[in-house]
C-alpha positions in Angstrom: 2.9 -26.8 -4.3 3.8 -23.7 -2.5 1.2 -20.8 -1.9 2.4 -17.3 -2.7 0.7 -14.5 -0.7 0.1 -11.9 -3.5 -0.9 -8.2 -3.8 -1.3 -5.6 -6.6 0.2 -2.1 -5.9 1.3 1.4 -7.0 4.8 2.4 -5.8 5.3 6.4 -5.4 8.8 7.8 -6.5 11.8 7.7 -4.4 11.5 11.4 -3.5 8.2 10.5 -1.8 9.2 7.4 0.0 12.3 9.6 1.3 10.0 12.5 2.3 7.9 9.6 4.1 11.0 8.1 5.9 12.0 11.3 7.1 8.7 11.7 8.8 8.6 7.8 10.1 11.7 8.7 11.7 10.4 11.5 13.8 7.6 8.8 15.2 10.7 6.2 15.8 10.5 6.8 19.5 7.4 5.1 19.3 8.7 1.6 17.9 7.5 -0.1 20.8 4.3 0.6 20.3 4.2 0.7 16.2 5.5 -1.5 13.9 7.0 1.4 11.3 7.1 0.1 7.5 10.7 0.6 6.1 11.0 2.7 3.5 12.1 0.1 0.7 8.3 -1.5 1.6 6.2 2.0 1.1 3.6 1.4 -1.8 0.0 2.0 -2.2 -2.3 -1.5 -2.5 -4.5 -1.3 -5.2 -5.9 -5.1 -4.4 -5.0 -7.7 -2.3 -5.2 -10.7 -4.4 -4.7 -13.7 -1.9 -2.6 -16.7 -2.1 -1.9 -17.7 -5.6 -0.4 -21.6 -6.1 3.3 -21.0 -7.6 2.9 -22.6 -10.6 -0.2 -20.3 -11.6 2.2 -17.0 -10.8 3.4 -16.6 -14.5 0.0 -17.0 -16.3 -1.7 -14.8 -13.6 1.4 -12.0 -14.0 0.7 -12.4 -18.0 -3.5 -11.8 -17.9 -3.3 -9.5 -15.0 -0.6 -7.3 -17.3 -2.9 -7.7 -20.2 -5.7 -6.3 -18.2 -3.9 -3.6 -16.2 -2.2 -2.4 -18.9 -5.2 -0.7 -20.1 -5.4 1.8 -17.9 -3.9 5.3 -18.3 -0.9 6.6 -16.2 -2.1 9.4 -13.5 -0.4 11.9 -11.1 -0.5 11.1 -7.7 -0.1 13.9 -4.7 0.2 12.4 -1.3 -0.6 13.9 1.9 -2.8 14.4 5.1 -1.8 11.9 8.1 -4.6 9.5 9.4 -5.2 6.5 10.9 -8.0 3.5 10.5 -10.3 3.6 12.2 -9.0 7.0 13.8 -6.2 9.2 14.5 -6.8 9.1 18.2 -6.6 5.3 18.4 -5.5 4.0 15.4 -4.9 0.3 14.5 -3.0 1.7 10.9 -1.4 4.8 10.4 -1.0 6.1 6.9 -1.0 9.1 4.4 -3.7 9.6 1.9 -4.2 10.1 -1.9 -5.3 13.6 -2.1 -4.8 13.7 -5.9 -4.8 10.1 -8.1 -7.1 8.5 -5.2 -10.2 8.5 -8.2 -7.9 6.8 -10.4 -6.6 4.2 -7.9 -10.0 3.6 -7.2 -11.2 2.7 -10.6 -8.4 0.7 -11.2 -8.9 -1.0 -8.0 -12.5 -1.4 -8.9 -11.7 -3.1 -12.2 -9.1 -5.6 -11.0 -11.6 -6.6 -8.4 -13.7 -7.4 -11.3 -10.8 -9.1 -13.0 -9.5 -11.2 -9.9 -13.1 -13.0 -9.8 -12.2 -15.1 -12.9 -9.4 -16.1 -10.6 -11.5 -16.5 -7.6 -9.1 -14.3 -5.8 -9.3 -10.8 -4.0 -12.2 -11.1 -1.7 -11.8 -7.8 0.7 -13.5 -7.4 3.4 -13.0 -3.3 3.1 -13.9 -0.5 1.0 -10.8 0.5 -1.0 -9.3 3.8 0.2 -6.0 5.0 -1.6 -3.4 5.3 0.9 0.0 4.6 1.7 0.6 2.8 5.4 3.4 3.7 7.4 3.1 1.8 10.4 0.8 -0.5 12.3 -0.2 -0.4 16.3 1.3 -3.5 17.7 -1.4 -5.8 19.1 -1.9 -5.4 22.7 -0.5 -1.6 22.9 -1.9 1.2 24.5 -1.8 3.9 22.4 0.3 6.6 23.8 -1.3 10.0 23.9 2.2 11.9 23.0 2.1 10.0 19.6 -1.6 10.8 19.0 -0.5 14.6 19.8 2.7 14.0 17.5 0.5 12.8 14.8 -2.1 15.3 14.8 0.7 17.8 14.5 1.5 16.1 11.3 -1.8 15.9 10.2 -1.4 17.9 7.1 2.0 16.5 5.8 2.8 17.0 2.4 4.4 14.0 0.9 4.9 14.9 -2.4 3.8 14.3 -6.2 5.0 12.0 -8.7 3.8 10.5 -11.9 2.6 6.7 -12.1 3.0 5.1 -15.1 3.5 1.2 -13.7 1.7 -1.3 -11.1 3.4 -4.1 -9.8 2.4 -7.5 -8.7 4.1 -8.6 -5.4 4.9 -11.4 -3.3 4.5 -10.9 0.7 6.5 -13.3 3.2 7.4 -12.8 6.6 10.6 -13.2 7.6 12.1 -12.2 11.2 8.9 -10.9 12.0 8.4 -8.5 9.3 6.8 -8.7 5.6 9.2 -8.8 2.9 7.8 -7.8 -0.6 9.2 -9.0 -3.7 8.2 -7.7 -7.1 6.7 -10.8 -9.6 5.8 -8.5 -12.6 6.0 -4.8 -13.6 3.0 -3.6 -15.7 3.3 -0.5 -17.6 0.2 1.7 -18.0 -0.6 2.2 -21.7 -3.9 3.6 -21.7 
């Protein structure tokens, strides 16, 4: 029985993803220090579910769809470049949800309750709605030139879109990079 690493996410519009990909291109000279997220992997994680037995995936997706579909669609505005734990010395570089974050936080909290019934989703972090755009490689000294460039783009406007669905995705590692695949798409019907 195989285990599938699973997460639940919101995917922004192609327009936003293209905007963010252009921003990442500007930072591309620093690829030795940062693993930049490819455009087709950009998303906003609502919950990291954990590992699910492959045989349980259909039932989990069905139960999750029934639960998640009760939420209302919402508008999402992405902007403002930042980092965890800080932009001066980040481990993760991200763009925040300027609007729609409250809706995402509500959905995330409720999904966390749902996941307890499955004994899944034990996150160590407080939810912060964001789109990760890069992860600093371990053992790397963060270059001051990149910090300067990131600060210059601190108020980046990534755009807006309407969110009317959520995806349950699998995550695998191939060639040292994560690969995501949609296992279910759930329409937000309210």
